MISENU-681370 format. One record per residue (C-alpha): residue number from 1; chain; x, y, z. Coordinates in nm, 2 decimals. Each point is the difference from the previous one (the first is absolute). Layout:
REM MISENU-681370
{pt NUM,A,{X,Y,Z}}
...
END
This chain:
REM MISENU-681370
{pt 1,A,{-0.32,4.81,0.29}}
{pt 2,A,{0.22,-0.12,-0.29}}
{pt 3,A,{0.25,-0.14,0.25}}
{pt 4,A,{-0.28,-0.18,0.19}}
{pt 5,A,{-0.13,-0.16,-0.32}}
{pt 6,A,{0.36,-0.10,-0.10}}
{pt 7,A,{0.06,-0.16,0.34}}
{pt 8,A,{-0.33,-0.19,-0.03}}
{pt 9,A,{0.10,-0.13,-0.35}}
{pt 10,A,{0.35,-0.09,0.13}}
{pt 11,A,{-0.16,-0.19,0.30}}
{pt 12,A,{-0.23,-0.19,-0.24}}
{pt 13,A,{0.29,-0.09,-0.24}}
{pt 14,A,{0.24,-0.11,0.27}}
{pt 15,A,{-0.23,-0.16,0.27}}
{pt 16,A,{-0.34,-0.09,-0.14}}
{pt 17,A,{0.04,-0.08,-0.37}}
{pt 18,A,{0.28,-0.26,0.04}}
{pt 19,A,{-0.21,-0.21,0.24}}
{pt 20,A,{-0.31,0.05,-0.20}}
{pt 21,A,{0.17,-0.13,-0.31}}
{pt 22,A,{0.14,-0.30,0.19}}
{pt 23,A,{-0.34,-0.07,0.15}}
{pt 24,A,{-0.15,-0.02,-0.35}}
{pt 25,A,{0.26,-0.27,-0.07}}
{pt 26,A,{-0.09,-0.18,0.32}}
{pt 27,A,{-0.37,0.00,-0.10}}
{pt 28,A,{0.10,-0.18,-0.32}}
{pt 29,A,{0.19,-0.26,0.22}}
{pt 30,A,{-0.31,-0.04,0.22}}
{pt 31,A,{-0.21,-0.06,-0.32}}
{pt 32,A,{0.25,-0.26,-0.11}}
{pt 33,A,{-0.01,-0.18,0.34}}
{pt 34,A,{-0.38,0.00,0.00}}
{pt 35,A,{-0.01,-0.17,-0.34}}
{pt 36,A,{0.28,-0.24,0.08}}
{pt 37,A,{-0.18,-0.16,0.29}}
{pt 38,A,{-0.35,0.03,-0.13}}
{pt 39,A,{-0.03,-0.35,-0.15}}
{pt 40,A,{0.03,-0.15,0.35}}
{pt 41,A,{-0.35,0.13,0.09}}
{pt 42,A,{-0.15,-0.10,-0.34}}
{pt 43,A,{0.09,-0.36,-0.01}}
{pt 44,A,{-0.35,-0.15,0.00}}
{pt 45,A,{-0.13,0.25,-0.25}}
{pt 46,A,{0.29,-0.04,-0.24}}
{pt 47,A,{0.00,-0.38,0.01}}
{pt 48,A,{-0.37,-0.01,-0.05}}
{pt 49,A,{-0.02,0.27,-0.26}}
{pt 50,A,{0.29,-0.11,-0.21}}
{pt 51,A,{-0.04,-0.38,0.07}}
{pt 52,A,{0.36,-0.05,0.12}}
{pt 53,A,{0.17,-0.22,0.25}}
{pt 54,A,{0.26,0.09,0.27}}
{pt 55,A,{0.30,-0.02,-0.23}}
{pt 56,A,{-0.17,0.23,-0.26}}
{pt 57,A,{-0.10,0.24,0.28}}
{pt 58,A,{0.36,0.01,0.13}}
{pt 59,A,{0.13,0.06,-0.36}}
{pt 60,A,{-0.26,0.27,-0.06}}
{pt 61,A,{0.13,0.19,0.31}}
{pt 62,A,{0.36,-0.06,-0.10}}
{pt 63,A,{-0.05,0.17,-0.34}}
{pt 64,A,{0.04,0.32,0.20}}
{pt 65,A,{0.36,-0.11,0.08}}
{pt 66,A,{0.07,-0.12,-0.36}}
{pt 67,A,{0.01,0.37,-0.10}}
{pt 68,A,{0.09,0.17,0.33}}
{pt 69,A,{0.31,-0.20,0.08}}
{pt 70,A,{0.21,0.03,-0.32}}
{pt 71,A,{-0.09,0.37,-0.03}}
{pt 72,A,{0.18,0.10,0.32}}
{pt 73,A,{0.33,0.06,-0.16}}
{pt 74,A,{-0.10,0.20,-0.32}}
{pt 75,A,{-0.25,0.21,0.20}}
{pt 76,A,{0.28,0.22,0.14}}
{pt 77,A,{0.14,0.06,-0.35}}
{pt 78,A,{-0.35,0.10,-0.12}}
{pt 79,A,{-0.04,0.25,0.28}}
{pt 80,A,{0.34,0.15,-0.07}}
{pt 81,A,{-0.09,0.04,-0.37}}
{pt 82,A,{-0.35,0.14,0.01}}
{pt 83,A,{-0.06,0.13,0.35}}
{pt 84,A,{-0.24,-0.10,0.28}}
{pt 85,A,{-0.31,0.19,-0.10}}
{pt 86,A,{-0.05,-0.14,-0.35}}
{pt 87,A,{0.12,-0.35,0.10}}
{pt 88,A,{-0.23,-0.03,0.30}}
{pt 89,A,{-0.30,0.14,-0.19}}
{pt 90,A,{0.03,-0.26,-0.28}}
{pt 91,A,{0.09,-0.27,0.26}}
{pt 92,A,{-0.33,0.06,0.18}}
{pt 93,A,{-0.19,0.01,-0.33}}
{pt 94,A,{0.15,-0.35,-0.08}}
{pt 95,A,{-0.12,-0.12,0.35}}
{pt 96,A,{-0.35,0.14,-0.06}}
{pt 97,A,{0.00,-0.17,-0.34}}
{pt 98,A,{0.09,-0.33,0.18}}
{pt 99,A,{-0.27,0.05,0.26}}
{pt 100,A,{-0.26,0.07,-0.27}}
{pt 101,A,{0.11,-0.31,-0.19}}
{pt 102,A,{-0.02,-0.21,0.31}}
{pt 103,A,{-0.35,0.12,0.08}}
{pt 104,A,{-0.13,-0.06,-0.34}}
{pt 105,A,{0.17,-0.34,-0.04}}
{pt 106,A,{-0.23,-0.29,-0.06}}
{pt 107,A,{0.29,-0.25,-0.06}}
{pt 108,A,{0.29,-0.11,0.20}}
{pt 109,A,{0.25,0.12,-0.27}}
{pt 110,A,{-0.14,0.35,-0.01}}
{pt 111,A,{0.01,0.02,0.38}}
{pt 112,A,{0.37,-0.09,-0.02}}
{pt 113,A,{0.06,0.27,-0.25}}
{pt 114,A,{-0.16,0.25,0.24}}
{pt 115,A,{0.22,-0.11,0.29}}
{pt 116,A,{0.30,0.02,-0.24}}
{pt 117,A,{-0.08,0.37,-0.08}}
{pt 118,A,{-0.05,0.07,0.37}}
{pt 119,A,{0.34,-0.14,0.08}}
{pt 120,A,{0.16,0.19,-0.29}}
{pt 121,A,{-0.13,0.34,0.12}}
{pt 122,A,{0.05,-0.05,0.37}}
{pt 123,A,{0.36,-0.10,-0.06}}
{pt 124,A,{0.07,0.38,-0.01}}
{pt 125,A,{-0.16,0.07,0.34}}
{pt 126,A,{0.27,-0.07,0.27}}
{pt 127,A,{0.30,0.10,-0.21}}
{pt 128,A,{-0.19,0.32,-0.09}}
{pt 129,A,{-0.03,0.11,0.36}}
{pt 130,A,{0.37,-0.06,0.05}}
{pt 131,A,{0.08,0.20,-0.31}}
{pt 132,A,{-0.22,0.29,0.11}}
{pt 133,A,{0.15,0.00,0.34}}
{pt 134,A,{0.36,0.01,-0.14}}
{pt 135,A,{-0.10,0.31,-0.21}}
{pt 136,A,{-0.23,0.19,0.24}}
{pt 137,A,{0.13,-0.08,0.35}}
{pt 138,A,{0.33,0.03,0.17}}
{pt 139,A,{0.21,-0.32,0.01}}
{pt 140,A,{-0.06,-0.04,0.38}}
{pt 141,A,{-0.37,-0.03,-0.07}}
{pt 142,A,{0.04,-0.29,-0.24}}
{pt 143,A,{-0.03,-0.28,0.26}}
{pt 144,A,{-0.30,0.18,0.15}}
{pt 145,A,{-0.19,0.01,-0.32}}
{pt 146,A,{0.08,-0.37,-0.07}}
{pt 147,A,{-0.13,-0.10,0.34}}
{pt 148,A,{-0.32,0.22,-0.04}}
{pt 149,A,{-0.06,-0.16,-0.34}}
{pt 150,A,{0.01,-0.35,0.14}}
{pt 151,A,{-0.23,0.11,0.28}}
{pt 152,A,{-0.24,0.15,-0.25}}
{pt 153,A,{0.01,-0.32,-0.21}}
{pt 154,A,{-0.07,-0.22,0.30}}
{pt 155,A,{-0.29,0.23,0.11}}
{pt 156,A,{-0.14,-0.04,-0.35}}
{pt 157,A,{0.02,-0.38,0.04}}
{pt 158,A,{-0.20,0.02,0.32}}
{pt 159,A,{-0.26,0.21,-0.18}}
{pt 160,A,{-0.01,-0.25,-0.28}}
{pt 161,A,{-0.05,-0.30,0.23}}
{pt 162,A,{-0.27,0.16,0.22}}
{pt 163,A,{-0.19,0.23,-0.23}}
{pt 164,A,{0.03,-0.18,-0.33}}
{pt 165,A,{-0.11,-0.32,0.18}}
{pt 166,A,{-0.33,0.16,0.09}}
{pt 167,A,{-0.04,0.15,-0.35}}
{pt 168,A,{0.06,-0.33,-0.17}}
{pt 169,A,{-0.25,-0.18,0.23}}
{pt 170,A,{-0.27,0.26,-0.06}}
{pt 171,A,{0.03,0.09,-0.37}}
{pt 172,A,{0.25,-0.24,-0.15}}
{pt 173,A,{0.36,0.05,-0.11}}
{pt 174,A,{-0.07,0.17,-0.33}}
{pt 175,A,{-0.21,0.27,0.15}}
{pt 176,A,{0.25,0.04,0.29}}
{pt 177,A,{0.28,0.05,-0.25}}
{pt 178,A,{-0.19,0.26,-0.19}}
{pt 179,A,{0.07,0.23,0.30}}
{pt 180,A,{0.37,-0.08,-0.04}}
{pt 181,A,{-0.03,0.09,-0.37}}
{pt 182,A,{-0.15,0.34,0.08}}
{pt 183,A,{0.26,0.06,0.26}}
{pt 184,A,{0.27,-0.08,-0.25}}
{pt 185,A,{-0.14,0.26,-0.24}}
{pt 186,A,{0.00,0.26,0.27}}
{pt 187,A,{0.35,-0.08,0.10}}
{pt 188,A,{0.13,0.03,-0.36}}
{pt 189,A,{-0.16,0.35,-0.01}}
{pt 190,A,{0.15,0.10,0.33}}
{pt 191,A,{0.35,-0.10,-0.13}}
{pt 192,A,{-0.05,0.17,-0.34}}
{pt 193,A,{-0.11,0.33,0.15}}
{pt 194,A,{0.19,0.03,0.33}}
{pt 195,A,{0.32,-0.21,-0.03}}
{pt 196,A,{0.32,0.16,-0.11}}
{pt 197,A,{0.31,-0.21,-0.11}}
{pt 198,A,{0.24,0.25,0.16}}
{pt 199,A,{0.00,0.33,0.18}}
{pt 200,A,{0.04,0.33,-0.19}}
{pt 201,A,{0.30,0.10,0.21}}
{pt 202,A,{0.29,-0.22,-0.08}}
{pt 203,A,{0.14,0.04,0.36}}
{pt 204,A,{-0.26,-0.25,0.12}}
{pt 205,A,{0.10,-0.28,-0.23}}
{pt 206,A,{0.21,-0.29,0.13}}
{pt 207,A,{0.03,-0.18,-0.33}}
{pt 208,A,{0.28,-0.22,-0.14}}
{pt 209,A,{0.08,-0.01,-0.37}}
{pt 210,A,{-0.19,-0.30,-0.15}}
{pt 211,A,{0.22,-0.29,-0.10}}
{pt 212,A,{0.08,-0.06,-0.36}}
{pt 213,A,{-0.10,-0.34,-0.14}}
{pt 214,A,{0.36,-0.13,0.01}}
{pt 215,A,{0.03,0.11,0.37}}
{pt 216,A,{-0.33,-0.17,0.08}}
{pt 217,A,{0.12,-0.33,-0.16}}
{pt 218,A,{0.32,0.03,0.21}}
{pt 219,A,{-0.20,0.07,0.31}}
{pt 220,A,{-0.22,-0.30,-0.07}}
{pt 221,A,{0.30,-0.23,-0.06}}
{pt 222,A,{0.16,0.11,0.32}}
{pt 223,A,{-0.31,-0.05,0.21}}
{pt 224,A,{-0.11,-0.33,-0.17}}
{pt 225,A,{0.34,-0.16,0.03}}
{pt 226,A,{0.01,0.05,0.38}}
{pt 227,A,{-0.08,-0.33,0.18}}
{pt 228,A,{-0.10,0.21,0.31}}
{pt 229,A,{-0.26,0.19,-0.21}}
{pt 230,A,{-0.16,-0.33,-0.11}}
{pt 231,A,{0.00,-0.13,0.36}}
{pt 232,A,{-0.16,0.32,0.13}}
{pt 233,A,{-0.26,-0.01,-0.28}}
{pt 234,A,{-0.08,-0.37,0.07}}
{pt 235,A,{-0.03,0.07,0.38}}
{pt 236,A,{-0.22,0.30,-0.07}}
{pt 237,A,{-0.22,-0.20,-0.23}}
{pt 238,A,{-0.05,-0.28,0.25}}
{pt 239,A,{-0.04,0.24,0.30}}
{pt 240,A,{-0.27,0.19,-0.20}}
{pt 241,A,{-0.21,-0.31,-0.06}}
{pt 242,A,{-0.23,0.07,0.29}}
{pt 243,A,{-0.10,0.32,-0.18}}
{pt 244,A,{0.03,-0.09,-0.37}}
{pt 245,A,{-0.18,-0.34,0.04}}
{pt 246,A,{-0.19,-0.01,0.32}}
{pt 247,A,{-0.11,0.36,0.06}}
{pt 248,A,{-0.04,0.11,-0.36}}
{pt 249,A,{-0.20,-0.30,-0.11}}
{pt 250,A,{-0.06,-0.32,0.20}}
{pt 251,A,{-0.03,0.13,0.36}}
{pt 252,A,{-0.37,0.08,0.00}}
{pt 253,A,{-0.11,-0.32,-0.18}}
{pt 254,A,{0.22,-0.20,0.24}}
{pt 255,A,{-0.16,0.16,0.31}}
{pt 256,A,{-0.35,-0.05,-0.14}}
{pt 257,A,{0.06,-0.37,-0.07}}
{pt 258,A,{0.22,-0.10,0.29}}
{pt 259,A,{-0.14,0.21,0.29}}
{pt 260,A,{-0.35,0.04,-0.15}}
{pt 261,A,{0.02,0.38,0.03}}
{pt 262,A,{-0.23,0.23,-0.18}}
{pt 263,A,{0.15,0.21,-0.28}}
{pt 264,A,{-0.01,0.31,0.22}}
{pt 265,A,{0.17,-0.18,0.30}}
{pt 266,A,{0.27,-0.15,-0.23}}
{pt 267,A,{0.07,0.34,-0.16}}
{pt 268,A,{0.02,0.15,0.35}}
{pt 269,A,{0.25,-0.26,0.12}}
{pt 270,A,{0.22,0.04,-0.30}}
{pt 271,A,{0.00,0.38,0.05}}
{pt 272,A,{0.18,-0.04,0.33}}
{pt 273,A,{0.31,-0.11,-0.19}}
{pt 274,A,{0.00,0.33,-0.19}}
{pt 275,A,{-0.04,0.19,0.33}}
{pt 276,A,{0.30,-0.18,0.15}}
{pt 277,A,{0.20,0.06,-0.32}}
{pt 278,A,{-0.08,0.37,0.00}}
{pt 279,A,{0.13,0.03,0.36}}
{pt 280,A,{0.31,-0.21,-0.04}}
{pt 281,A,{0.13,0.09,-0.34}}
{pt 282,A,{0.15,0.34,0.10}}
{pt 283,A,{0.08,-0.12,0.35}}
{pt 284,A,{0.21,-0.30,-0.10}}
{pt 285,A,{0.17,0.21,-0.26}}
{pt 286,A,{0.09,0.26,0.26}}
{pt 287,A,{0.12,-0.28,0.24}}
{pt 288,A,{0.21,-0.15,-0.27}}
{pt 289,A,{0.16,0.34,-0.08}}
{pt 290,A,{0.07,0.05,0.37}}
{pt 291,A,{0.17,-0.33,0.08}}
{pt 292,A,{0.17,0.00,-0.34}}
{pt 293,A,{-0.12,-0.35,-0.09}}
{pt 294,A,{-0.22,-0.13,-0.28}}
{pt 295,A,{0.04,-0.38,0.02}}
{pt 296,A,{-0.10,-0.06,0.36}}
{pt 297,A,{-0.33,0.19,-0.01}}
{pt 298,A,{-0.09,-0.17,-0.32}}
{pt 299,A,{0.09,-0.34,0.14}}
{pt 300,A,{-0.20,0.04,0.32}}
{pt 301,A,{-0.30,0.13,-0.20}}
{pt 302,A,{0.01,-0.29,-0.24}}
{pt 303,A,{0.02,-0.25,0.28}}
{pt 304,A,{-0.30,0.16,0.19}}
{pt 305,A,{-0.20,0.03,-0.32}}
{pt 306,A,{0.05,-0.37,-0.07}}
{pt 307,A,{-0.11,-0.09,0.35}}
{pt 308,A,{-0.31,0.22,-0.01}}
{pt 309,A,{-0.11,-0.13,-0.35}}
{pt 310,A,{0.05,-0.36,0.11}}
{pt 311,A,{-0.23,0.06,0.30}}
{pt 312,A,{-0.26,0.14,-0.23}}
{pt 313,A,{0.02,-0.29,-0.24}}
{pt 314,A,{0.07,-0.30,0.23}}
{pt 315,A,{-0.16,0.08,0.34}}
{pt 316,A,{-0.37,-0.07,-0.02}}
{pt 317,A,{-0.29,0.17,0.17}}
{pt 318,A,{0.15,0.35,0.03}}
{pt 319,A,{-0.26,0.27,0.10}}
{pt 320,A,{-0.06,0.31,-0.20}}
{pt 321,A,{0.16,0.22,0.27}}
{pt 322,A,{0.31,-0.23,0.01}}
{pt 323,A,{0.02,0.02,-0.38}}
{pt 324,A,{-0.02,0.38,0.02}}
{pt 325,A,{0.29,0.01,0.25}}
{pt 326,A,{0.21,-0.24,-0.20}}
{pt 327,A,{-0.06,0.19,-0.33}}
{pt 328,A,{0.10,0.32,0.17}}
{pt 329,A,{0.33,-0.13,0.12}}
{pt 330,A,{0.05,-0.17,-0.34}}
{pt 331,A,{-0.02,0.35,-0.15}}
{pt 332,A,{0.24,0.13,0.26}}
{pt 333,A,{0.27,-0.25,-0.10}}
{pt 334,A,{-0.07,0.02,-0.37}}
{pt 335,A,{0.07,0.37,0.03}}
{pt 336,A,{0.37,-0.08,-0.01}}
{pt 337,A,{-0.03,-0.09,-0.37}}
{pt 338,A,{0.11,0.34,-0.13}}
{pt 339,A,{0.34,-0.07,0.14}}
{pt 340,A,{0.05,-0.21,-0.31}}
{pt 341,A,{0.00,0.32,-0.21}}
{pt 342,A,{0.26,0.16,0.23}}
{pt 343,A,{0.22,-0.31,-0.04}}
{pt 344,A,{-0.04,0.01,-0.37}}
{pt 345,A,{0.10,0.37,-0.01}}
{pt 346,A,{0.29,-0.05,0.23}}
{pt 347,A,{0.14,-0.30,-0.19}}
{pt 348,A,{0.03,0.20,-0.32}}
{pt 349,A,{0.21,0.30,-0.10}}
{pt 350,A,{-0.16,0.32,0.11}}
{pt 351,A,{-0.05,0.13,-0.36}}
{pt 352,A,{-0.20,-0.32,-0.08}}
{pt 353,A,{-0.22,0.02,0.31}}
{pt 354,A,{-0.31,0.07,-0.21}}
{pt 355,A,{0.05,-0.30,-0.22}}
{pt 356,A,{0.08,-0.21,0.31}}
{pt 357,A,{-0.33,0.09,0.16}}
{pt 358,A,{-0.19,-0.06,-0.33}}
{pt 359,A,{0.16,-0.35,-0.04}}
{pt 360,A,{-0.07,-0.08,0.36}}
{pt 361,A,{-0.37,0.09,-0.04}}
{pt 362,A,{-0.02,-0.20,-0.32}}
{pt 363,A,{0.13,-0.31,0.17}}
{pt 364,A,{-0.23,0.05,0.30}}
{pt 365,A,{-0.31,0.04,-0.21}}
{pt 366,A,{0.07,-0.33,-0.18}}
{pt 367,A,{-0.16,-0.16,0.31}}
{pt 368,A,{-0.35,0.10,-0.10}}
{pt 369,A,{0.06,-0.08,-0.37}}
{pt 370,A,{0.12,-0.35,0.07}}
{pt 371,A,{-0.18,-0.11,0.32}}
{pt 372,A,{-0.35,0.13,-0.04}}
{pt 373,A,{-0.07,-0.24,-0.28}}
{pt 374,A,{0.20,-0.28,0.18}}
{pt 375,A,{-0.23,0.02,0.30}}
{pt 376,A,{-0.30,-0.03,-0.22}}
{pt 377,A,{0.15,-0.30,-0.18}}
{pt 378,A,{0.08,-0.17,0.33}}
{pt 379,A,{-0.36,0.07,0.11}}
{pt 380,A,{-0.15,-0.16,-0.30}}
{pt 381,A,{0.24,-0.30,0.01}}
{pt 382,A,{-0.07,-0.07,0.37}}
{pt 383,A,{-0.37,0.03,-0.03}}
{pt 384,A,{-0.19,-0.34,-0.04}}
{pt 385,A,{-0.36,-0.03,-0.11}}
{pt 386,A,{-0.04,0.38,-0.01}}
{pt 387,A,{-0.36,0.12,0.08}}
{pt 388,A,{-0.13,0.29,-0.20}}
{pt 389,A,{-0.24,0.26,0.16}}
{pt 390,A,{-0.15,0.25,-0.23}}
{pt 391,A,{0.27,-0.09,-0.26}}
{pt 392,A,{0.28,0.07,0.25}}
{pt 393,A,{0.23,-0.29,0.10}}
{pt 394,A,{0.01,-0.05,0.38}}
{pt 395,A,{0.34,-0.08,0.14}}
{pt 396,A,{0.05,-0.15,0.34}}
{pt 397,A,{0.21,0.14,0.28}}
{pt 398,A,{0.26,-0.28,-0.06}}
{pt 399,A,{0.02,0.11,-0.37}}
{pt 400,A,{0.08,0.37,0.10}}
{pt 401,A,{0.25,-0.10,0.27}}
{pt 402,A,{0.18,-0.23,-0.24}}
{pt 403,A,{0.02,0.26,-0.28}}
{pt 404,A,{0.10,0.29,0.22}}
{pt 405,A,{0.27,-0.19,0.18}}
{pt 406,A,{0.23,0.14,-0.27}}
{pt 407,A,{0.00,0.33,0.20}}
{pt 408,A,{0.15,-0.13,0.33}}
{pt 409,A,{0.23,-0.23,-0.19}}
{pt 410,A,{0.12,0.30,-0.21}}
{pt 411,A,{0.06,0.19,0.33}}
{pt 412,A,{0.20,-0.28,0.14}}
{pt 413,A,{0.22,0.00,-0.31}}
{pt 414,A,{0.04,0.37,0.04}}
{pt 415,A,{0.12,-0.05,0.36}}
{pt 416,A,{0.26,-0.25,-0.11}}
{pt 417,A,{0.12,0.23,-0.29}}
{pt 418,A,{0.03,0.30,0.24}}
{pt 419,A,{0.30,-0.16,0.16}}
{pt 420,A,{0.19,0.04,-0.33}}
{pt 421,A,{-0.06,0.37,-0.02}}
{pt 422,A,{0.29,0.23,0.05}}
{pt 423,A,{-0.06,0.27,0.26}}
{pt 424,A,{0.03,0.35,-0.15}}
{pt 425,A,{0.00,0.18,0.34}}
{pt 426,A,{-0.22,0.26,-0.17}}
{pt 427,A,{0.28,0.11,-0.24}}
{pt 428,A,{0.00,0.01,-0.37}}
{pt 429,A,{0.26,-0.19,-0.20}}
{pt 430,A,{0.16,0.32,-0.11}}
{pt 431,A,{0.07,0.10,0.37}}
{pt 432,A,{0.14,-0.34,0.08}}
{pt 433,A,{0.22,0.00,-0.31}}
{pt 434,A,{0.13,0.34,0.10}}
{pt 435,A,{0.08,-0.10,0.35}}
{pt 436,A,{0.17,-0.32,-0.12}}
{pt 437,A,{0.22,0.21,-0.24}}
{pt 438,A,{0.08,0.24,0.29}}
{pt 439,A,{0.10,-0.29,0.22}}
{pt 440,A,{0.23,-0.15,-0.27}}
{pt 441,A,{0.16,0.34,-0.05}}
{pt 442,A,{0.05,0.04,0.37}}
{pt 443,A,{0.16,-0.35,0.02}}
{pt 444,A,{0.22,0.08,-0.29}}
{pt 445,A,{0.12,0.33,0.16}}
{pt 446,A,{0.07,-0.19,0.33}}
{pt 447,A,{0.20,-0.26,-0.20}}
{pt 448,A,{0.20,0.27,-0.16}}
{pt 449,A,{0.06,0.17,0.34}}
END
């Protein structure tokens, strides 16, 4: 009997508990994604309730990125210092505080503070899952958990677009977000009582010694002085604009204005991008690994994304079914975007791979921070003789098309820049340097012979 109980405990520790712990982290990432895209379905309510224009609406949404983006590099150090359980608990509490502030805000400034706290707390979500995976799971499961996390996040975005749209239409955005507030409290309690920062048995741990501050500065200097890293980050930022600008914020308002779709139909159309992304993300990554190429899949995907978005913006009279199909394939081709992280990792020394991924993610997330307000500003500047309905400025289809043209233009620039990327052939810089050294040694020996 004692042996059977011991075997059950061992099975739980080795097989169930690691995945349960990582799933808790993924739930936090889902919560993050839900809150990130939520303003897109609240545009009318927010503009009416806070008496703001399009530029202010874009800036309000971007306050999430003002905290989220610069936190990507120090987040890893904080996890190393304090452990996942306590860090994630307080991170969720900060998010809940932000949601509560946003709900109770009666002024534009207070709503911005709420979004800032949401971005600050959720900055710990994605890196937290990767941290937990590196501790609790075998190294060959790391890519699997990263892919699953992305899929969970996209599924949460679909839920946000479809379900939250109905909630906002029926009860208003404040009442709808009260549910998110309660869910956040529940999630914080789950993390507090059930998450563990590391296994009891040290044999399960796949940790590396945290970097000292001097080592971190050296790593940052190495990564930030690499022209290829800046090129990868810029390409990633521009290639992610369909998500950070269109999907996260302006997509649903655009479809409602230009194609005269209901809020529910617009949310449904946008959700097809996430479906395509969920399917293609792991598939394109696996294909890239198989053919040992990063640049060509990224280039083809950027070209096709540019064409599909140009069809959406500049071909009039598309039917809802046509939009759904185009959005699905847009998601398929946007799924190549994670290759930028692989390129960032492979263009840096192996021991600096974590910093390289964090810097890449920081540069990519600048897109939402910079371009969400820019689209709003372009929308306001292009509008002439704006008509107000229930206190909400009504923008024309031409206004939206003009303002959102920054997205396909950004993609075209990304296509051009991709030609300057150096192909890594799926090898890290350390491996390439080692092979180069071996080749030089071999040539020297042949010369001596």
